[in-house]
Phi, psi and omega in degrees: 000138180254130172293132176214157173216136184253150176241012181190171181231130181223150169244000189228117183292341179287334182237015185295146173242157182314121173094008176278157167268119182266124180267115186276067186295152170248101179242233184296325171232160180273118179297343175298328177295345189242007179301315181295327173294316180298313176300325181291332181273003176105013181295148183284325175189173180238139174267115188225168170248001168199166177287108185296151177302131175088356179263115178243264184254027184280345177172164185291145177238134176253108194262125182229158182303316184215129188291312182298321179293321178300317178296317177297325172298320182293321177295319174297322179293316181293324177292325182291324186279351186251150175258017185298151174268118191245132171245134175254137187238133173215174179151154177297322190222139178083001183294317178295318178295320174295317175307315181288329172297322180293314177308311174306306188295307188291332178296336179278350176242006179165173181293112191239141174234146185207158183299146173273137177049238179244053177281073188234019184245198190296333176256331187291325184285309181295330178293321178302314178295319181295328178276353176299115176301149184300325187265022178291140189255321175228149173222148182232118180242122177274132180230122183239183176199162174230338186222165171297145182083009184269328186280319188302308187296336181280328176293315183292333179286316178291325178057058179289159172269332184221141171240152184230122174251110180297316179182165171237130182210176183290095172213144177062034178291343174297335181259351180234154180279335181199170185293330175297329173294322176302312178302314175303317176293319178286328176295338181288359171297334178298339182291338174282346181290136172267184180307134179080003176296162176223143185242126175262119187237143172288119182269356183271338182289156189294340182259018185310324187296324182292321180293316182298311180303319175302313175299318181298309183297335177274350180061048173245168177287136177249116177250112190266141169227161179123181178303332182246024177297131183282333183243320174242099188255130180281115183260308194201127169238130185241125180259124182227097183064240181264014181229147169257117183257132184238122174249127181214179173235129175255102182055049178071002174269140185295143182222114176244129175213162176228155179237142183277042181199143173275143178155128178292329176299322181291328177293324182290317182298315180297325181289321171302312178308312183293320179299318176291330175295322183284329178291326181286343184090012177279173186277124184287323178293315173299326184290324176297316178299310185292323182293324181298343184259355183273143173221152182290164176253177180313127172096347184241030182102010181296140177250140176212147184257126186262119175275126187270343187216126181291341180262298186281092193282345181278352177277086187225159171228160178252135182247127175254108185263105173232047195270356184286322181203169182202143167209168187303324180298312190285330175295315181302322182292313179298317179294327173298315179297312177304314189292340183260004180290138169280113177272172175238134185261163171064029181233349176242183182294328181285333183076333180253110181298144186233150168270108190237134177241132169251114178238133178255164183311146169256124188264162173066039180255001174087199189290339185257023186296325179290321176299322183288331167294313181296323181298333182302335176293342180271355180295136183298334179289338181287336178296339183265005182264145183269325178212138174239119179257142187233133172242131170117162184293315177297318185287350170298331182293315177298313185308309191287337177271351178281150179288161186310315186289350180256357182285126169263237179274148155229138176211154176295333184233156174292329183297319175304315182285324177306321186293333182258359192294311183303322183290347185257007184236159181206166180295142184097348181285152164242133197232122179250136177238118187214142175173166174296152188303325184288349174282349178053048177291347171304333178302321181285321170305319178290329180297317182293319177297325179290349175296329182199232181207153184300127177305141171302142176280170177300325183286325184289323179297319182296333187248015183291000000 
């Protein structure tokens, strides 16, 4: 037997660090096949349910009956040893962005631990908990779902002090008969709250009553936010260039905050985040300042200016990368942002700056998927777009519903459209890319980036 000690937990040999415990999960691929590689890269030990073939004396093994269960036990143990104040976030739309807002806010007020990327499922939540340092003061745990019955056990494992439901919308309808079923599942995050816990709930969604009833039955504090918010009321949202300015009321007191990205959906997420911060007992005034410094990252609505000519530096286009995921609510929010974007005229070969959307299929919408894609054509924001390119069999329904002058390309795959993307864009354009992850809309984002390079900021130009 060899003595060993781990300083971290990993499930991926590509990102494993020296001294990590490698957890050999069985997912898309069996982690046992990578144990030898993990130990060669410096893993302190491997958590396995058998001795993998070819692994002998290369490193210590922690053999358990079931690796998934053992990972969950690690997460529970890490949760039990910390006195951190924890907020758990779920919702059909905006949970990752809201989680990142909370990470940014709370990091300015104490030692903060948060989910990586979208680690929000049956292995992502216990992994996030297992990685949490004992001296953590605040933690933000994202909890997602694809099927009924997933959220409650993850919340009970997390034991949050505050839960936040960003919204309930048409997503994962393949697994639910109706949106009310989604609301019941999202509301089950409240099951993890203990005595004195608080549920921050979106009062504007159509199923708000279901969320409120769950909080009432669980005897936890119900903190409502939104235009109809009982506690945090949204009053006015102004999109000004690259900034969203929000006027609200926090328990009848004026609340003004800014977000470094345009979008009404960011305003709602920000308001929910601030409500959660208050419920955690953190400083609301400092939180407003921190939120003003936050901006979305790649795939979640991040904006970047692409310089198309190394000499004529004014020849640029703006890319809105929202390619990570999509459902009807998030697509509508993204199209609203695109419709409000400022284009630049008289600098390209077309001379007219255009608002252009590249949209990929929205997955897991169930039997009404075709109608949900077709109905996007009726959104008011779509009337302000110049061209809409569509990728996927479902997006063909939107393509056919568009008037001729708005129809761009249609193809079954994003790869086919990516090959033709550069010839369809010009200086002055603002371009949105959005679709479900499986549509690989990132290919189109990459094709746009390869047209030039990110434009230098004013500071970079000053010091060139």
